[in-house]
C-alpha positions in Angstrom: -12.8 1.0 8.2 -11.5 2.4 5.0 -12.3 1.7 1.4 -11.8 -1.9 0.4 -11.2 -3.2 3.9 -13.7 -4.8 6.2 -13.6 -4.6 10.0 -11.0 -7.4 10.2 -8.6 -5.6 8.0 -9.0 -8.1 5.1 -8.8 -6.5 1.6 -11.9 -7.0 -0.6 -11.5 -6.7 -4.3 -13.3 -3.8 -5.9 -12.3 -4.3 -9.5 -10.6 -7.3 -11.0 -9.0 -6.5 -14.4 -7.6 -10.0 -15.1 -7.7 -13.2 -13.2 -4.6 -12.1 -11.3 -4.8 -8.3 -11.0 -6.9 -6.3 -8.5 -7.3 -2.6 -8.9 -8.4 -0.1 -6.2 -9.4 3.4 -7.4 -9.4 5.9 -4.5 -9.5 9.7 -4.1 -7.2 9.5 -1.1 -6.1 6.8 1.3 -5.4 7.5 4.9 -5.2 5.2 8.0 -5.2 5.8 11.7 -2.3 4.4 13.8 -2.0 0.7 14.1 -4.2 -0.4 11.1 -3.3 -3.7 9.4 -4.1 -4.3 5.8 -3.8 -7.9 4.7 -3.5 -8.7 1.0 -3.8 -12.2 -0.3 -0.8 -13.7 -2.1 -1.4 -14.7 -5.7 -2.7 -11.3 -7.0 -1.0 -8.2 -8.4 -2.5 -5.2 -6.6 -2.7 -1.7 -8.1 -3.8 1.1 -5.8 -4.6 4.2 -8.0 -4.8 7.1 -5.6 -5.8 10.4 -7.1 -4.5 12.6 -4.2 -2.5 11.3 -1.2 -1.4 8.2 0.6 -1.0 8.7 4.3 -0.3 5.7 6.6 -0.5 6.3 10.3 2.2 5.2 12.8 2.4 1.5 13.2 0.3 0.7 10.1 1.1 -2.6 8.6 0.5 -3.7 5.0 1.3 -7.3 4.7 0.9 -10.3 2.3 -0.8 -13.4 3.6 0.3 -16.6 2.1 -2.3 -19.4 2.0 -1.2 -22.8 3.3 0.3 -24.9 0.5 1.5 -21.8 -1.5 5.1 -21.3 -0.3 6.3 -19.9 -3.7 3.5 -17.4 -4.3 4.6 -14.4 -6.5 2.8 -11.1 -6.8 3.3 -7.4 -6.8 1.9 -4.3 -5.2 2.0 -0.9 -6.9 0.9 2.4 -5.3 0.2 5.1 -8.0 -0.2 8.3 -6.1 -1.3 11.5 -7.8 0.0 13.7 -4.9 2.3 12.9 -2.0 2.9 9.7 0.1 3.6 9.8 3.8 4.5 6.6 5.8 4.3 7.0 9.5 6.7 6.0 12.2 7.1 2.2 12.7 4.9 1.5 9.7 5.6 -1.5 7.5 4.5 -1.6 3.9 5.1 -3.6 0.7 5.2 -2.5 -2.9 6.5 0.1 -5.2 5.4 3.7 -4.5 5.1 6.0 -7.5 4.2 9.5 -6.3 3.7 12.7 -8.3 4.9 14.8 -5.4 7.1 14.0 -2.4 7.5 10.8 -0.4 8.2 11.0 3.4 8.8 8.1 5.7 8.8 8.0 9.5 11.5 6.8 11.9 11.8 3.0 11.9 9.4 2.6 9.0 10.1 -0.3 6.7 9.2 -0.3 3.0 9.8 -3.4 1.0 9.8 -2.0 -2.5 11.0 1.0 -4.4 10.1 4.7 -3.8 9.9 7.1 -6.8 8.9 10.8 -6.8 8.2 12.3 -10.2 8.6 16.0 -9.3 9.9 16.3 -5.7 11.9 14.5 -3.0 12.1 11.2 -1.1 13.0 11.4 2.7 13.8 8.4 4.9 13.0 8.7 8.6 
């Protein structure tokens, strides 16, 4: 398990700033290979990560849409104080804003934008 996620991979809010925004404040965020993080549609998620974001190979970050909510809108933002690394075959959603570099693995899929403030972005 990692911060904010129970054994089933379901995200648990740690701080709700408004009725629709959920903020996670983390020192670093790393996953082993094959982890799935499920975020619930209907919220704007902000992950404030002081150091690094490192997703293992095959990690999936996905939005679950409750029955009866086909037009659900939301956003995911990853504010990373260091670098971001997305492993091979990983799938993630959201905009990644990193202070340092962003590196993605072969066959990784990112549904969002990648922005490095001071370094480079590589695509696997």
